N, C-alpha and C positions, 0 to 999 in steps of 0.2 A: 495110563498105558499109551493113550494117544500122544500125550506130551513126550513120553519116552521115545516113541517112534519118530516124532518130528526131530527131537534132538539127535537120534541116531542117524537120520537122513542127512542132517546138517553136518554131522561129523564125517560121514562118508564122502559128501561133496567136498568138504574142506580137505580131506585126505587126498582125494583125487586131484584137486588143484595143486596141492603141495607136490604130489608125485609128478604131475605134468610139468611143474615149474623146474623140477630137478632132472628132467630128461637130458641126457648127454648124447650128442651125436658124434660119430667118429668118421673122419675122412682119411682114407689110405692112399698115399702116393708112393712113387718109386724112391723118394728121398726120406719118407717118414710119415708120421700121422699127425693130424690135428683134431683135437676133441673140443667141442664147443657146446654151449647152451644158448638157446634163443631167449627172447624177452618173456617175462612171466605173463604179460598181457596176451601174447600169442598162444602160450601154453594153455592158459585158462580157456581160450576159445577153441582149443583143439587143433590149432593151426600148426602144421609141421613145416619147418623151413625147407627151402630147396637147397641142395648141396651136392657136391660130387667132385670128380677129378677130370680135368681136361689138360692134355699135353703136359702132364707132370705136375700141374698146379692143383692144390686143394682150393675149391671155391664155395662160397656161400652166397645165396641170393636172399638178402634180408627182405622181410615182408613189407616194411615201410622204409623207403630210402632216406627219410628225414628223421624218423623217430627210433628205429630199431637199434638196440645195443647188443652187440655180439660179445659173449663172454667166453674167452678161451680157457678151457679147464685143464688142458695138457697138450704137450707137443713132444714127439719123439723124432730123433734124427735131425735133419736140417731141411724141412720142407718149405715150400713157398705157398703163401695164402693170398687169394684175391677175393674181394667182395664184388658182386655184380650190382652195378647201378649206384649204390650208396648206402650209408648208415649214419646214425648219429655218433656212434662210438664203437671202437673195438678195445676191449679191456681184458685183463687176465684175472683169473682166480686160481692160482697155482698153490700147491702145498708149500708150506713155509720152508724156505731154504732151497727150493727147487729152482734150478737155472736151466733154461732151454734155449734153442736156437731157431730162428726163422731166417731163411735165405732172403726172401722178399715178403713184404706185406703191403698190399695196396688195394686199389679199387679201379675197376674198368667199367666202361659203359656196357660192353657186350663181351661175351666169352670168346668170341672169335679173335679178340685181341691177344689172347694168351698164347705165347709162342712156346714151341717144344723146348724141352731142356730140363727144367723150365728156365727160359731166358726172358729178360725184360723185353717187352715189345718196343720196337723202334718207333712206330707211329701208331697212336691210339688216342682215344678220348677217355680221360680218366673220370671216374665217378667221384662223388663228394663224400668225405668222411670228416666230421668235425674234430674228432680226437682219436689218437692212438695212445692209449695208456697201457704200455706193455711192460709192467713190472715183472721181473723175473725172466725177461727175454733179451738175448743178444740178437739184434736184427741187422740184416744187410741193408737193403734198400726199401724205404717207405715211400709210397707214391699215391697221391690223391689230390683232388681239388678241395678248396674251401676248408683247409685244416686250420685249427687254432693252436693245436699242440701235438707234438710227437715226443713221447717220453718212453725210454727203454733203458735197460742196463748199459748197453753200448749200441752205437749206431754207426753204420758206414756212410750211407747216403740218404738224402731226403730230396724228393722231387715234388714240387707243389706249384702254387700260383699266388695270388694276392692274399690268400687266407680267408678265414671266416669274415664275411661282411667287408672284405677288402682291407682288413686291419693287420694282416700278417700273422705269422705263426712263431711259436716258441719251439726250439729243439733242445731237448734235455737228456743228457746221459746221467742216469741216477744211481748207478752202482756205487756203494760206499767204498769199495776197494779197487774196482777195475773199470770204472766208467771211462769210455773212450768214444770220441767222435772222429771218424775218418777211416782210411784204408790201411792196408798192411805194408805196402812198399810203394816205390815210385812207379811201378807198373800197375798198381791197384789202388788208385787214389780215390777217396770218397769225394762226392760232390754235393753241394747244396745248390740246386738249380731249378729251372722251370720245367714242369712236366710237359711232355709233348701236347700240342694243340691247346695249350692254355691261352686264355685271352688276356691275362695279366701276368706281369713278371713275378718271380719268386720273391715274396716280401717277408722280411724277417723282423720279428720283435725282439728276440733274444736267442743266443746260442750259449748253452751253459753245460759244462762237464764237471761232475763232482770229482773227477780225477784229472785227465788231460785230453789232448787231441793232437792229431797230426796226419800227414799225408791227406790233407783236406783242401779242396778247391772251393773258394767262395766267390769266384769270378762270375758265377751265374746267379748270385743272390743280390738282392737290393735291400738295404736297411730301411726300416720305417722312418728313421731320422738320421740323415747323413752325419757321421761323426759322433752320434750320440747313442746309437743302438749297440748294446753290449754283446761282446764275444768274450766269454769268461771261462777260466779253468781254475781248479783248485791248485793243480800242479803245473808249473810252467812247461810249455811244450818244448821238446827237443827235436821233434820231427816237424817238417815244414807244413805251414798253413799258408796257402796261396790266396792272394787277393790284393785289393788296394787298401793299404793300411789307413789312409785318411778317411775312408768311408765308415770306419767302425771305431767305437770306444772299446778298448781292450783291457782285460785284467788277467795277468799271467799268460797272455797269448801274444806271440810275435807273428805278425802277418808280413809275408814277403811277396815280392813280384814273382809270379811263377808261370807255368804253362797255360 
């Protein structure tokens, strides 16, 4: 009987951990909702993440700015998401076949940097996020320091710095049918450039679209190796990609002098 009681207690504790690990939090903004889960480690400790809405932004305050992994479980509408201070990774766990939108996704040092609208701050200190793995997400602007990779179905702009350990970052549009890097027209050009208040230039290891790119300005980006860093698309661009062609190695991408 004592053995059965011990086994029962262990089962209850295990069940409690599983339940805590699957707790999903929802943030509501004027543009939509963001649902997320915190790390299992924090859930097991009974630690509830800080989160809320400020000036139209959904925000999450990870417990550990170096180790926390934020898992996005769902998005409705076209909201903007900001992490406060930093995290190891932001990734998705969406239902198969689901495609969602994020207007902005990034990291700020303090919440007072978040501008109403929500609009991108003009001057702020970005927090650090090693990776944005946004499978199933069409994202507008991604911004953070110390990134090694930004991956999403399609991407408009990325603002960063020298990347993780100063080795630059990869920018990947991964949709099998509609991958795109860049803006919508000449008045809405996507940019790959330095985030405000960065101490290092925006350093690029690779830019790769599984479909194509266009209305994209690379003038603010620095290749890891001049003339050897790859800018690649599966389908040749018909819309302009601006920059200095000699700085990059290209495949199916024509880079022209632009604004």
